[in-house]
Structures are given as structure tokens and as C-alpha cells.
C-alpha positions in Angstrom: 0.0 0.0 0.0 1.4 3.4 -1.0 0.4 6.6 0.7 0.7 9.8 -1.2 0.6 13.1 0.7 -0.1 16.3 -1.1 2.1 19.2 -0.1 0.6 22.6 0.1 2.2 25.1 -2.3 4.7 27.4 -0.6 4.8 31.1 -1.1 8.2 32.8 -1.5 8.6 36.3 -0.3 10.5 38.5 -2.8 12.8 41.0 -1.1 12.7 44.3 -3.0 16.2 45.1 -1.8 19.2 44.2 -4.0 21.1 41.0 -3.4 23.9 41.2 -0.8 26.6 40.8 -3.5 25.2 43.5 -5.9 27.1 46.8 -6.0 23.9 48.7 -5.0 23.8 46.8 -1.7 27.5 46.7 -1.0 28.3 50.4 -1.5 25.1 52.6 -1.6 27.0 55.6 -0.3 30.8 55.8 -1.1 31.2 59.1 0.7 30.1 57.8 4.1 32.3 54.6 3.6 35.4 56.7 2.9 34.7 58.9 5.9 34.3 55.8 8.1 37.5 54.3 6.7 39.4 57.5 7.5 38.0 57.4 11.0 39.1 53.8 11.4 42.5 54.6 10.0 43.0 57.4 12.5 42.5 54.8 15.2 44.9 52.4 13.6 42.3 49.7 13.2 42.8 46.6 11.0 41.5 46.6 7.4 38.9 44.0 8.4 37.5 46.2 11.2 37.6 49.3 8.9 35.7 47.5 6.2 33.1 46.2 8.7 32.7 49.8 10.0 32.3 51.2 6.5 29.6 48.6 5.7 27.8 49.4 8.9 27.8 53.1 8.2 26.6 52.5 4.6 23.8 50.1 5.4 22.6 50.9 8.8 22.5 54.7 8.7 24.9 55.3 11.6 27.5 57.9 11.9 31.1 57.0 11.1 32.1 57.2 14.8 29.2 55.0 15.8 30.0 52.5 13.0 33.6 52.3 14.3 32.4 51.7 17.9 30.0 49.1 16.7 32.6 47.3 14.7 35.1 47.4 17.6 32.9 46.5 20.5 29.5 45.0 19.6 30.1 41.7 17.8 26.7 40.4 18.9 24.7 43.3 17.5 22.5 42.2 14.6 23.7 45.0 12.4 27.3 44.0 13.0 26.5 40.4 12.1 24.7 41.5 8.9 27.6 43.7 7.9 30.1 41.0 8.8 28.4 38.6 6.5 28.7 41.1 3.6 32.3 41.7 4.6 33.0 38.0 4.4 31.4 37.7 1.0 33.5 40.6 -0.3 36.8 39.3 1.2 36.0 35.8 -0.3 35.4 37.3 -3.7 38.6 39.4 -3.5 40.6 36.3 -2.5 39.2 34.3 -5.4 40.1 37.1 -7.8 43.6 37.3 -6.4 44.1 33.5 -6.8 42.7 33.5 -10.3 45.1 36.3 -11.3 48.0 34.4 -9.6 47.2 31.2 -11.4 46.7 33.0 -14.7 50.1 34.5 -14.4 51.6 31.1 -13.6 49.8 29.6 -16.7 51.1 32.4 -18.9 54.7 31.8 -17.7 54.3 28.1 -18.3 52.8 28.6 -21.7 49.4 27.0 -20.8 46.4 28.1 -22.7 
């Protein structure tokens, strides 16, 4: 005996915001990002923390000083987690581009096409 169950159709909510990897999401306001990066550089913060602060300022409508403080001290804040996810995607993509360029250079030297 075979039992067949019918599944109810699922609805998918469409988010009107751009995808997390699209340029419109990553850098909606370059000016505030640069201002935040400058504030982070003045404090001698790492590039990871500076990038996190820049993303916080751009996406969560906080001042550069507040973004730097959030990036430094509030790892469990939901905004920091969100910006951290975007930062990780950006860094992973940058690493992949660097590796592809490195291997392309190696292939060119070896004569591989």
C-alpha cells in the first residue's frame, strides 16, 4: 500500500532590496564609507574592522564614529552580524580574484592556454 501526501504550495517572499553581493547593496554611499574608513585609519584599526565599520555606516544609517564603535565592541549586535556577512562575501570574492590572477600569471609563464 502506497500513501501519497499532497504538499501545500509554498509562497516565496520576494525581497525588493538588491542581493547582498550586488554593488547597489555593497556600497550605496561611497562618501560615508570613505569617511568611516578614514576614522578607522585614524585609530589604527585593521582593514577587516575598517571594512566592517564602512559597511555598517553605509547600510545601517549610523555615523562613522558610531560605526567604528559598533565594529570594535559590539560583535553580537544584529547590524554587525549582517555587515560581517557582507564583509566575508567581499573578502572571499577578493581572495578568489587574487588567486585566479595568480594562477593566470603562472599559466602564462608556463605557456598553458
